[in-house]
C-alpha positions in Angstrom: 126.4 105.4 149.7 124.9 102.0 148.9 126.3 99.7 146.2 124.2 99.6 143.0 122.0 96.5 143.0 121.3 94.2 140.0 117.8 94.1 138.5 115.7 91.2 139.9 115.3 89.0 136.8 112.8 86.2 137.4 113.3 84.0 134.4 114.4 83.9 130.7 111.6 84.8 128.3 112.7 84.2 124.7 115.3 84.7 122.0 114.4 86.9 119.0 116.2 86.3 115.7 116.0 88.7 112.8 115.4 87.1 109.4 115.5 88.3 105.8 113.0 85.8 104.4 110.3 84.6 106.8 109.1 81.7 104.7 112.6 80.3 104.1 113.5 80.8 107.8 110.3 79.3 109.1 110.8 76.3 106.8 114.3 75.9 108.2 113.4 76.3 111.9 110.4 74.0 111.7 112.0 71.3 109.4 115.6 71.3 110.7 115.1 72.3 114.4 111.6 71.1 114.9 110.1 74.4 115.9 106.5 74.0 117.2 104.9 77.2 116.0 102.9 78.9 118.8 102.0 82.3 117.3 102.3 84.2 114.0 101.5 88.0 114.1 101.8 90.9 111.7 103.5 94.0 113.1 102.8 97.6 112.4 102.3 101.0 114.1 103.7 102.4 117.3 104.9 99.1 118.8 106.9 98.3 115.6 108.3 101.9 115.6 109.4 101.5 119.2 111.2 98.2 118.5 112.9 99.4 115.3 113.3 103.1 115.8 111.0 103.8 112.9 113.2 101.9 110.4 110.6 99.4 109.4 107.0 100.1 108.1 105.7 96.6 108.8 106.8 93.2 109.9 105.9 89.8 111.0 106.9 87.7 114.0 106.5 84.0 114.3 107.3 82.4 117.7 107.6 78.7 118.6 109.2 76.2 120.9 112.6 74.6 120.1 113.7 72.2 122.8 111.3 73.9 125.2 112.7 77.4 124.6 110.7 80.1 123.0 112.3 81.4 119.8 110.9 84.3 117.9 111.7 84.9 114.2 111.4 88.6 113.3 111.0 89.8 109.7 111.0 93.6 109.0 110.9 93.7 105.3 113.5 95.8 103.4 115.2 97.5 106.3 118.1 99.8 105.3 121.4 98.5 106.5 123.1 100.7 109.0 124.6 100.6 112.5 121.7 102.4 114.1 118.9 100.3 112.6 117.8 96.7 113.0 120.1 94.0 111.7 119.8 90.4 110.6 121.0 87.6 112.8 120.8 87.8 116.5 118.4 90.6 117.5 117.9 90.6 121.3 117.4 88.5 124.4 114.4 89.0 126.7 113.9 88.6 130.4 110.7 88.7 132.4 110.3 90.9 135.5 107.5 91.1 138.0 107.1 94.9 137.8 108.3 96.7 134.7 108.0 100.2 136.2 109.9 99.3 139.3 112.6 97.6 137.1 112.9 100.7 134.9 113.2 103.0 137.9 115.8 100.7 139.6 117.9 100.8 136.4 117.6 104.6 136.1 118.5 105.1 139.8 121.1 102.4 140.3 122.7 102.4 136.8 122.2 105.9 135.4 124.9 105.4 132.7 123.1 102.4 131.2 121.1 103.3 128.0 117.3 102.4 128.2 114.3 103.2 126.1 110.9 104.1 127.3 108.4 101.3 128.0 105.9 100.4 125.3 102.9 98.0 125.1 102.7 95.5 122.3 99.7 93.2 122.4 99.3 93.6 126.2 103.0 92.8 126.9 104.8 95.8 128.5 108.5 96.1 127.7 111.5 98.3 127.4 115.0 97.8 126.1 118.3 98.2 128.0 121.5 98.2 126.0 124.8 96.5 126.8 128.2 98.2 126.1 128.0 97.0 122.4 124.5 98.4 122.0 123.0 94.9 122.0 119.3 95.3 123.0 118.1 93.4 126.0 114.3 93.3 126.4 112.8 93.5 129.9 109.2 92.6 129.8 106.2 92.2 132.1 103.5 89.8 131.0 99.8 90.6 131.6 97.4 89.1 134.2 99.8 86.9 136.1 101.1 85.1 133.1 104.6 83.8 133.9 105.9 82.8 130.4 105.4 83.7 126.8 104.2 80.2 126.3 101.4 80.7 128.8 100.6 84.0 127.0 100.0 82.3 123.7 98.8 78.9 124.8 96.7 79.5 127.9 
């Protein structure tokens, strides 16, 4: 029997931080840390349900560069506190892969005990989540049309 092989991560994508007040957080990240805002999108529907497990009805995501790294601020409105739902503070890390379907199958075959969610498409970006032993979500994503970074996606 062959040893399980790790997933072929190509590069780091972004950090997502849950926030309770988007305007206050955006002011902090831009004024204090110099975030250069790249995108600002409203979230709703199936993509939001997939990310939050249906715990949020709407949300907003603002992404920008801090020191060359993409940081996304995620506001989900009044989300009920609970161990199974979204939480404030650190939300997830994200890694880009070349082929999302192949990565998903590799994880399922090589690491069947690792929890994963089905892939979803949000704004042309395909993704799924895999969870560490503490249930911290780690996003695996495939960007569209040969785009290599989330910066290229939003600033072609």
